MARBAMI-933186 format. One line per 10 residues: number of its first residue (from 0); their letters; for each residue x, y negated, z negated of C-alpha. Coordinates in nm, 2 decimals, always signed. Layout:
N
NUM	A	X,Y,Z  ...
END
This chain:
330
0	MNSERRGSLT	+4.12,-1.19,-1.54  +4.47,-1.07,-1.44  +4.52,-0.71,-1.23  +4.54,-0.50,-1.51  +4.26,-0.59,-1.68  +4.07,-0.56,-1.38  +4.22,-0.21,-1.31  +4.12,-0.10,-1.66  +3.77,-0.19,-1.61  +3.77,-0.01,-1.31
10	VDAALLVVVL	+3.87,+0.28,-1.48  +3.60,+0.23,-1.75  +3.31,+0.20,-1.47  +3.41,+0.48,-1.30  +3.45,+0.73,-1.62  +3.10,+0.59,-1.73  +2.97,+0.70,-1.38  +3.12,+1.03,-1.42  +2.93,+1.04,-1.76  +2.61,+0.93,-1.61
20	LWASTFTLFK	+2.62,+1.21,-1.32  +2.67,+1.47,-1.56  +2.44,+1.37,-1.82  +2.14,+1.29,-1.58  +2.16,+1.67,-1.47  +1.95,+1.79,-1.76  +1.69,+1.55,-1.70  +1.68,+1.59,-1.33  +1.68,+1.96,-1.33  +1.37,+1.93,-1.54
30	IAWHDVDPVA	+1.19,+1.68,-1.30  +1.32,+1.87,-0.99  +1.16,+2.20,-1.15  +0.82,+2.06,-1.15  +0.79,+2.15,-0.78  +1.06,+2.45,-0.74  +1.13,+2.77,-0.95  +1.43,+2.70,-1.16  +1.62,+3.03,-1.04  +1.52,+2.93,-0.65
40	FTGLRFVLML	+1.64,+2.58,-0.72  +1.97,+2.73,-0.86  +2.03,+3.00,-0.59  +1.99,+2.78,-0.30  +2.21,+2.52,-0.49  +2.48,+2.77,-0.52  +2.45,+2.87,-0.15  +2.52,+2.52,-0.03  +2.80,+2.50,-0.28  +3.00,+2.79,-0.17
50	GFALIVLTMS	+2.94,+2.66,+0.20  +3.07,+2.34,+0.12  +3.36,+2.51,-0.10  +3.45,+2.70,+0.21  +3.45,+2.42,+0.43  +3.70,+2.23,+0.21  +3.89,+2.51,+0.19  +3.91,+2.57,+0.54  +3.99,+2.22,+0.62  +4.27,+2.19,+0.32
60	GPRVRIRRRD	+4.55,+2.32,+0.53  +4.84,+2.62,+0.41  +4.67,+2.83,+0.11  +4.91,+2.99,-0.17  +4.86,+3.38,-0.16  +4.70,+3.55,-0.41  +4.89,+3.78,-0.61  +4.75,+4.10,-0.72  +4.76,+4.08,-1.09  +4.56,+3.75,-1.06
70	VPLIVASGLT	+4.25,+3.91,-0.88  +4.07,+4.05,-1.21  +4.12,+3.70,-1.37  +3.96,+3.57,-1.07  +3.66,+3.78,-1.08  +3.65,+3.70,-1.47  +3.66,+3.37,-1.40  +3.37,+3.36,-1.14  +3.19,+3.57,-1.37  +3.21,+3.37,-1.66
80	GYFLYQMSFV	+3.20,+3.03,-1.53  +2.96,+3.06,-1.24  +2.73,+3.38,-1.29  +2.71,+3.42,-1.68  +2.70,+3.03,-1.74  +2.48,+2.92,-1.46  +2.23,+3.19,-1.55  +2.20,+3.10,-1.90  +2.22,+2.72,-1.87  +1.92,+2.73,-1.61
90	LGLDRTSALA	+1.74,+3.00,-1.80  +1.79,+2.83,-2.13  +1.73,+2.48,-2.00  +1.39,+2.60,-1.85  +1.29,+2.74,-2.20  +1.39,+2.46,-2.42  +1.40,+2.06,-2.43  +1.69,+1.88,-2.23  +1.80,+1.70,-2.54  +1.84,+2.08,-2.69
100	SAVLVATHPI	+2.02,+2.21,-2.41  +2.26,+1.91,-2.39  +2.38,+1.96,-2.75  +2.39,+2.31,-2.75  +2.59,+2.34,-2.40  +2.83,+2.07,-2.52  +2.99,+2.31,-2.79  +3.18,+2.49,-2.53  +3.50,+2.32,-2.63  +3.49,+2.49,-2.94
110	FSVLFLWAAG	+3.40,+2.83,-2.81  +3.70,+2.77,-2.60  +3.93,+2.71,-2.91  +3.76,+3.02,-3.08  +3.86,+3.24,-2.77  +4.20,+3.10,-2.76  +4.25,+3.19,-3.14  +4.11,+3.50,-3.07  +4.36,+3.60,-2.80  +4.65,+3.50,-2.97
120	KERATRREVA	+4.74,+3.22,-2.73  +4.75,+2.95,-2.98  +4.77,+2.89,-3.37  +4.49,+2.71,-3.52  +4.58,+2.38,-3.68  +4.40,+2.22,-3.97  +4.19,+1.98,-3.77  +4.12,+2.21,-3.50  +3.95,+2.44,-3.78  +3.79,+2.16,-3.92
130	GVAIGFVGVA	+3.65,+2.04,-3.61  +3.52,+2.38,-3.51  +3.36,+2.44,-3.88  +3.17,+2.08,-3.83  +3.05,+2.16,-3.48  +2.91,+2.49,-3.61  +2.74,+2.34,-3.92  +2.59,+2.10,-3.68  +2.46,+2.36,-3.45  +2.32,+2.54,-3.77
140	VFLRAWGAFG	+2.16,+2.19,-3.88  +2.02,+2.15,-3.52  +1.85,+2.53,-3.51  +1.74,+2.50,-3.82  +1.94,+2.84,-3.93  +1.82,+2.80,-4.28  +1.47,+2.92,-4.17  +1.65,+3.22,-4.03  +1.67,+3.08,-3.66  +1.27,+3.07,-3.66
150	AATVGDLLSL	+1.25,+2.73,-3.53  +1.51,+2.83,-3.23  +1.38,+2.92,-2.91  +1.51,+3.17,-2.66  +1.60,+2.88,-2.45  +1.82,+2.75,-2.75  +1.97,+3.07,-2.74  +2.07,+3.10,-2.43  +2.23,+2.73,-2.39  +2.47,+2.87,-2.68
160	LAAAAFGAYG	+2.53,+3.17,-2.46  +2.61,+2.91,-2.18  +2.82,+2.75,-2.39  +3.01,+3.05,-2.49  +3.04,+3.18,-2.16  +3.18,+2.83,-2.03  +3.44,+2.84,-2.31  +3.53,+3.17,-2.18  +3.58,+3.08,-1.86  +3.82,+2.78,-1.96
170	VINRPLIERY	+4.06,+3.04,-2.13  +4.04,+3.28,-1.84  +4.11,+3.00,-1.58  +4.40,+2.84,-1.80  +4.70,+3.03,-1.62  +4.51,+3.04,-1.31  +4.55,+2.68,-1.26  +4.90,+2.66,-1.31  +4.95,+2.88,-0.96  +4.66,+2.77,-0.76
180	PARQLMAYSL	+4.52,+2.48,-0.56  +4.18,+2.36,-0.72  +4.01,+2.39,-0.41  +4.12,+2.74,-0.32  +4.06,+2.85,-0.68  +3.70,+2.68,-0.67  +3.65,+2.88,-0.34  +3.72,+3.21,-0.47  +3.59,+3.22,-0.82  +3.28,+3.05,-0.67
190	AVGGGLVAVA	+3.24,+3.32,-0.41  +3.23,+3.57,-0.70  +3.03,+3.41,-0.97  +2.82,+3.19,-0.73  +2.76,+3.50,-0.50  +2.65,+3.71,-0.75  +2.38,+3.38,-0.86  +2.25,+3.38,-0.50  +2.22,+3.76,-0.49  +2.04,+3.71,-0.84
200	AAPAMIHQDW	+1.80,+3.46,-0.71  +1.74,+3.58,-0.37  +1.39,+3.70,-0.48  +1.31,+3.39,-0.61  +1.43,+3.19,-0.30  +1.21,+3.43,-0.08  +0.92,+3.38,-0.28  +0.95,+3.00,-0.33  +0.72,+2.81,-0.10  +0.98,+2.55,+0.04
210	GSVGGAALAI	+0.70,+2.36,+0.25  +0.55,+2.25,-0.11  +0.86,+2.11,-0.25  +0.86,+1.73,-0.28  +1.13,+1.50,-0.16  +1.24,+1.41,-0.49  +1.31,+1.76,-0.58  +1.50,+1.82,-0.27  +1.70,+1.50,-0.33  +1.79,+1.62,-0.70
220	LLFATVGPVY	+1.91,+1.94,-0.51  +2.13,+1.75,-0.29  +2.25,+1.51,-0.58  +2.35,+1.85,-0.80  +2.52,+2.01,-0.51  +2.78,+1.74,-0.46  +2.73,+1.46,-0.73  +2.81,+1.61,-1.07  +3.09,+1.85,-0.89  +3.29,+1.68,-0.62
230	VAYGLWNWAI	+3.23,+1.31,-0.67  +3.24,+1.31,-1.09  +3.54,+1.55,-1.05  +3.73,+1.33,-0.83  +3.65,+1.04,-1.06  +3.77,+1.22,-1.34  +4.08,+1.34,-1.22  +4.15,+1.00,-1.06  +4.11,+0.81,-1.41  +4.34,+1.10,-1.59
240	GKRGIPRTVV	+4.61,+0.99,-1.33  +4.55,+0.64,-1.43  +4.51,+0.67,-1.79  +4.61,+1.01,-1.91  +4.44,+1.26,-2.08  +4.36,+1.17,-2.44  +4.20,+0.84,-2.31  +4.00,+1.01,-2.09  +3.88,+1.31,-2.26  +3.69,+1.07,-2.51
250	FGFLVPVVAG	+3.43,+0.97,-2.26  +3.31,+1.34,-2.25  +3.17,+1.28,-2.57  +2.91,+1.06,-2.45  +2.80,+1.32,-2.23  +2.54,+1.49,-2.50  +2.44,+1.13,-2.64  +2.35,+0.98,-2.29  +2.20,+1.34,-2.20  +1.98,+1.31,-2.52
260	VLAVTTLHES	+1.90,+0.92,-2.47  +1.78,+1.03,-2.11  +1.56,+1.32,-2.22  +1.37,+1.11,-2.47  +1.33,+0.83,-2.29  +1.25,+0.99,-1.93  +1.11,+1.30,-2.06  +0.96,+1.17,-2.35  +1.08,+1.46,-2.56  +1.07,+1.43,-2.98
270	VHPEQAVGAL	+1.37,+1.41,-3.21  +1.33,+1.57,-3.54  +1.55,+1.43,-3.79  +1.77,+1.74,-3.86  +1.82,+1.74,-3.47  +1.95,+1.39,-3.49  +2.20,+1.49,-3.79  +2.28,+1.81,-3.61  +2.36,+1.65,-3.27  +2.59,+1.39,-3.47
280	LVVGGLVVTR	+2.76,+1.67,-3.63  +2.79,+1.86,-3.30  +2.95,+1.52,-3.14  +3.16,+1.48,-3.47  +3.30,+1.85,-3.44  +3.39,+1.77,-3.06  +3.58,+1.46,-3.15  +3.79,+1.63,-3.42  +3.85,+1.94,-3.23  +3.97,+1.77,-2.90
290	LSTRTGPGRA	+4.15,+1.47,-3.05  +4.36,+1.73,-3.25  +4.48,+1.93,-2.92  +4.85,+1.93,-2.85  +4.90,+1.78,-2.51  +5.22,+1.93,-2.38  +5.28,+1.93,-1.99  +5.15,+2.25,-1.94  +4.88,+2.23,-2.17  +4.78,+1.87,-2.06
300	RAEAPDQAPA	+4.68,+2.02,-1.68  +4.50,+2.30,-1.85  +4.29,+2.07,-2.04  +4.21,+1.75,-1.81  +3.84,+1.74,-1.79  +3.74,+1.95,-2.10  +3.40,+1.76,-2.17  +3.21,+1.81,-1.87  +2.82,+1.81,-1.88  +2.66,+2.11,-1.93
310	EAVLAAHGSS	+2.66,+2.11,-1.58  +3.02,+2.12,-1.48  +3.05,+2.41,-1.27  +3.41,+2.35,-1.13  +3.68,+2.52,-1.27  +3.96,+2.27,-1.17  +3.86,+2.07,-0.88  +3.96,+1.73,-0.80  +4.19,+1.60,-0.50  +4.51,+1.56,-0.72
320	GAARTSTGLP	+4.46,+1.94,-0.82  +4.43,+1.83,-1.21  +4.25,+2.08,-1.39  +4.07,+2.16,-1.73  +4.00,+2.45,-1.93  +3.63,+2.43,-1.92  +3.35,+2.14,-1.83  +2.88,+2.34,-1.60  +2.88,+2.06,-1.42  +2.62,+2.13,-1.50
END
């Protein structure tokens, strides 16, 4: 096997690890929440993440001075990408199945496109319009909208709200990632949104009996602090540097698929026929929407990891500084 072939397989392997890290969060969180309150879990997770981000920022050397006009954008980035997204994601996942959450949160790139159109930042292409339409038809089928959302749960709607918040976060972050290093932008926006998450979760953290929390739940908490964030984003940005954006983002389409498979096989969640059809339409809409994007120099930086899991929490974080418009983590 020649070196070029080995290099290609290494990139493929790295991207599959990223997909697994992102997709596994839905099932792992459900498992951890058997022992710990979801809000307390999220609050402690963000306390740990903020501490880790500040350590990275302190050790990273000189910083770029924040422009006064960018302060409202940084605050909005933290509110949408960390506070609103994470609280909606966690509360939604707690009230619906991991499969439903994975599919619905995966629609966030479609919301990004809609917000870009609404803000007049870009003109819609026919393919993008088609992708958005297919994606939302998929959501309607998945939620059985013909029953006036009678089959949709509060968790489903919160998961959809999380997707919308993360879509807005990507659009808000777009000008910021052109001006600030990823680690610096993360620390500041995380201080705003993640700090609010910690404050909102403080009562749950105080009342949580941490002594009764099992080792598996604590291990999942540590994994969620570093794995889907720093490890996954580092590998993702490295792969983009090796292979380019168009050939990398397609792996993001596997996230809701793998998350669904893990939910069904591990949590024994059931899949209704309309959910299977809806999920396929959602993934199809994402494929059409993302593969139709124009990747000019500036846009390429903004769209790097657009297909994060539902858990994709970082705005633009990797050692290379490459960033994306959207991708909770989870």
